[in-house]
C-alpha positions in Angstrom: -5.1 9.9 16.8 -4.9 6.9 14.4 -5.4 6.9 10.8 -8.3 4.6 9.4 -9.1 3.5 6.2 -9.7 -0.1 4.1 -8.3 -2.5 1.2 -9.4 -0.3 -1.9 -9.0 -1.5 -5.6 -6.5 0.1 -8.2 -9.1 -0.8 -11.1 -10.4 2.7 -12.2 -6.9 4.1 -11.1 -4.8 5.5 -8.3 -6.5 9.1 -7.5 -9.7 7.4 -8.0 -8.9 5.2 -4.5 -8.0 8.5 -2.7 -11.3 10.0 -3.7 -13.3 6.9 -2.7 -11.8 6.7 0.5 -12.7 10.6 0.8 -16.2 9.3 0.6 -16.1 6.7 2.9 -15.1 9.1 5.8 -11.3 7.5 6.0 -7.5 9.0 6.1 -5.9 5.9 4.9 -6.1 3.2 2.5 -4.5 0.0 1.3 -3.9 -1.6 -2.1 -2.6 -4.4 -4.0 0.3 -3.9 -6.2 -1.0 -6.7 -8.3 -4.0 -9.0 -8.3 -3.6 -10.8 -5.0 -3.8 -14.3 -6.4 -1.0 -13.2 -8.8 -0.7 -12.1 -12.1 0.4 -8.8 -13.8 0.3 -5.5 -11.9 -1.5 -2.0 -13.4 0.6 0.1 -14.9 1.3 3.3 -12.9 0.3 6.4 -15.1 2.5 9.3 -13.5 -0.1 11.8 -14.0 -2.4 9.7 -12.1 0.1 8.6 -9.2 1.0 12.8 -9.2 -2.8 13.4 -8.6 -3.0 10.8 -5.7 0.1 12.3 -4.2 -1.7 15.7 -4.0 -4.8 14.3 -2.9 -3.2 12.6 0.2 -1.0 15.8 1.0 -3.8 18.0 0.9 -6.5 16.0 2.7 -3.7 15.0 5.2 -3.8 11.3 4.8 -1.4 8.8 7.0 0.6 6.7 4.9 -0.8 4.3 2.4 0.1 0.6 2.6 1.1 -1.5 -0.6 0.3 -5.3 0.0 2.2 -7.9 -2.3 0.6 -10.4 -3.7 -0.4 -13.6 -1.7 1.4 -15.9 -4.1 4.9 -14.2 -3.4 6.6 -16.8 -1.5 10.0 -15.8 -1.4 11.2 -18.6 0.9 9.3 -21.4 -1.0 11.6 -24.8 -1.3 10.4 -24.8 -5.0 12.8 -22.9 -6.8 10.8 -21.6 -9.4 8.1 -20.3 -7.0 10.8 -18.4 -5.1 12.4 -17.0 -8.3 9.1 -15.6 -9.1 8.4 -14.4 -5.4 12.0 -12.6 -5.8 10.9 -11.1 -9.1 7.4 -9.7 -8.1 9.2 -8.1 -5.0 11.9 -6.4 -7.2 9.3 -5.2 -10.1 7.3 -4.2 -7.0 9.7 -1.9 -5.0 10.7 -0.4 -8.2 6.6 0.6 -8.5 6.5 1.7 -5.4 9.0 5.2 -5.9 5.8 6.4 -7.7 4.4 6.6 -3.8 7.0 7.4 -1.5 4.8 8.2 1.5 3.5 4.6 1.1 4.5 1.7 3.0 5.0 -1.6 1.4 3.7 -4.5 3.0 3.7 -8.5 2.3 3.4 -11.8 4.1 6.9 -12.9 4.8 6.4 -16.5 3.2 6.1 -20.0 3.9 9.3 -22.2 4.1 7.3 -25.3 3.0 9.5 -27.9 4.6 13.0 -26.3 4.4 12.5 -25.5 8.2 12.1 -21.9 9.9 16.0 -21.1 10.3 16.2 -21.6 6.0 12.9 -19.6 5.4 14.5 -16.5 7.3 17.8 -16.9 5.5 15.9 -16.9 2.2 13.2 -14.1 3.0 16.2 -12.2 4.2 18.4 -12.5 1.2 15.7 -11.5 -1.1 15.5 -8.3 0.7 19.3 -7.4 0.6 18.8 -8.1 -3.1 16.6 -5.4 -3.9 17.0 -3.2 -1.2 19.0 0.1 -2.2 20.1 3.2 0.1 17.9 5.2 -2.7 14.8 2.9 -1.9 12.1 5.6 -0.6 9.5 3.2 1.0 9.5 1.4 4.2 9.2 -2.5 3.7 6.8 -4.2 6.4 6.7 -7.6 7.2 3.5 -8.5 8.6 2.7 -10.6 11.6 1.1 -14.0 10.6 -0.9 -16.6 12.4 1.6 -19.2 12.1 -0.5 -21.7 9.9 1.5 -24.5 8.3 5.1 -23.4 7.5 4.4 -19.7 7.6 7.4 -17.8 8.9 6.5 -14.8 11.2 4.2 -16.7 13.4 5.7 -15.5 16.4 7.8 -12.1 16.9 11.3 -13.8 17.4 11.0 -14.6 13.9 10.5 -11.1 12.5 13.1 -10.0 14.7 15.4 -12.5 12.6 14.7 -11.5 9.4 15.2 -7.9 10.2 18.5 -8.7 12.1 19.9 -10.3 8.6 18.8 -7.3 6.3 21.6 -5.1 5.8 19.5 -1.6 5.6 17.6 -2.6 8.3 16.4 0.9 8.9 14.1 0.0 5.6 12.3 -2.6 7.2 9.4 -2.7 9.4 6.6 -4.5 10.8 2.8 -4.4 9.7 0.8 -5.4 13.4 -2.3 -7.9 12.1 -4.7 -7.9 15.0 -6.3 -11.2 13.9 -3.1 -12.5 12.5 -1.6 -12.1 16.3 -4.5 -13.4 18.0 -4.7 -16.4 16.5 -0.8 -17.2 16.8 -1.6 -17.0 20.4 -0.9 -13.2 21.7 -3.7 -12.5 24.2 -5.0 -9.0 22.8 -8.0 -9.3 24.8 -6.6 -10.3 28.3 -2.9 -8.7 28.1 -2.9 -6.2 25.7 -0.2 -4.2 27.3 1.8 -7.3 28.0 1.7 -8.0 24.3 2.7 -4.8 23.0 5.7 -4.5 25.4 7.1 -8.2 24.5 6.8 -6.6 20.9 9.0 -3.8 21.8 11.1 -6.2 23.8 11.8 -7.9 20.7 11.2 -5.8 18.1 10.8 -2.9 19.1 7.8 -0.4 18.9 9.7 2.0 16.3 9.8 -1.0 14.1 5.5 -0.9 14.0 4.4 1.4 11.0 0.8 -0.3 10.4 -1.4 -2.1 12.0 -4.3 -4.4 10.2 -7.3 -4.1 12.2 -9.6 -7.0 12.2 -11.6 -9.3 14.7 -11.2 -13.1 14.7 -13.5 -16.1 13.6 -11.0 -17.8 15.9 -9.8 -18.3 19.6 -6.4 -16.9 20.6 -3.7 -19.3 19.7 -5.8 -21.3 16.8 -2.9 -20.6 14.0 -5.9 -20.3 11.7 -6.1 -16.8 10.0 -9.8 -16.0 9.7 -10.9 -12.6 9.7 -13.7 -11.2 11.3 -15.8 -7.7 11.4 -15.1 -5.7 14.2 -17.1 -6.9 17.8 -18.0 -9.8 15.8 -15.4 -12.5 16.5 -13.3 -13.7 19.5 -11.2 -10.5 20.1 -14.6 -8.5 20.3 -15.3 -4.6 20.4 -14.0 -3.6 23.8 -10.5 -5.1 22.9 -10.5 -3.9 19.5 -11.4 -0.1 20.9 -8.9 -0.3 23.7 -6.0 -1.5 20.4 -7.2 1.5 18.7 -6.6 3.9 21.3 -3.7 2.6 23.2 -1.2 5.1 23.4 1.8 3.0 21.7 -0.4 2.9 18.3 -1.2 6.4 17.5 -0.6 8.2 14.2 -0.3 4.7 12.8 -2.4 3.7 9.4 -4.9 1.3 10.6 -6.4 -0.7 7.6 -9.5 -3.1 8.0 -9.4 -6.3 6.3 -12.6 -7.3 7.8 -15.4 -9.3 5.2 -17.1 -6.1 4.2 -18.9 -4.9 1.6 -18.3 -0.8 1.1 -21.6 -0.3 3.4 -19.7 -2.2 5.8 -16.5 -0.6 5.7 -18.3 2.9 5.8 -19.8 1.7 9.0 -16.5 0.3 10.5 -14.7 3.4 9.7 -17.3 5.6 11.5 -17.4 3.4 14.5 -13.3 4.3 14.9 -13.7 7.6 13.9 -16.4 8.0 16.8 -13.7 6.1 19.3 -11.3 8.9 19.0 -13.6 11.9 19.3 -14.9 10.3 23.0 
């Protein structure tokens, strides 16, 4: 089986997200640690955090997935932007201690003209600066579409970051289906081959979570535009094969499709039905 859910807002509190996902029929979810476009994070009330952790355990949820801000760029050429990103990462990881069973996922960053090698170095430096042996969460680098100067548009770049992190056992990967497809990996015609390549380069034991999205663009477009399940270039048959692939079982699958609540409920039901077949 897999665990299926979508992104939820923390506006009404942490326990409220768990209750919402129960109503949606899911058993995992993702949430932003702060406004996705930047800004301050919501204060964590210890009682609220404890209530969510109890709800997740009692209802046998899979690991939840916290998402760093889109504005957090750990390898920007602008020193102020980079310093702000490092500060966000530090504070987010400190806050994640309240949710030890939640992964923390983020976009590796854009090197903004410095070159991929420099970007890799800076991202790894940031992780080395904030990770300690006591960090309870696994930190996930997201597979990217490779647009502009993004770092992480190929598996080799993610491997290079992980190799530079001293506490590499605390770092894994979130496999975004739209991003991976847009980066040029053929999930439709060669799913087994793509996962084998991931295993050869990074190792499937490092794949902790999946962002489960169709794509508005052809394979290799490097554009990163998500689509609803079955309505994009990946298509429903391939999305189903991904969800049921033996190498991806027992992972949290997070929908980031362009949906309202009703749309997410429908997609969660679709995936749940696949697992019953």
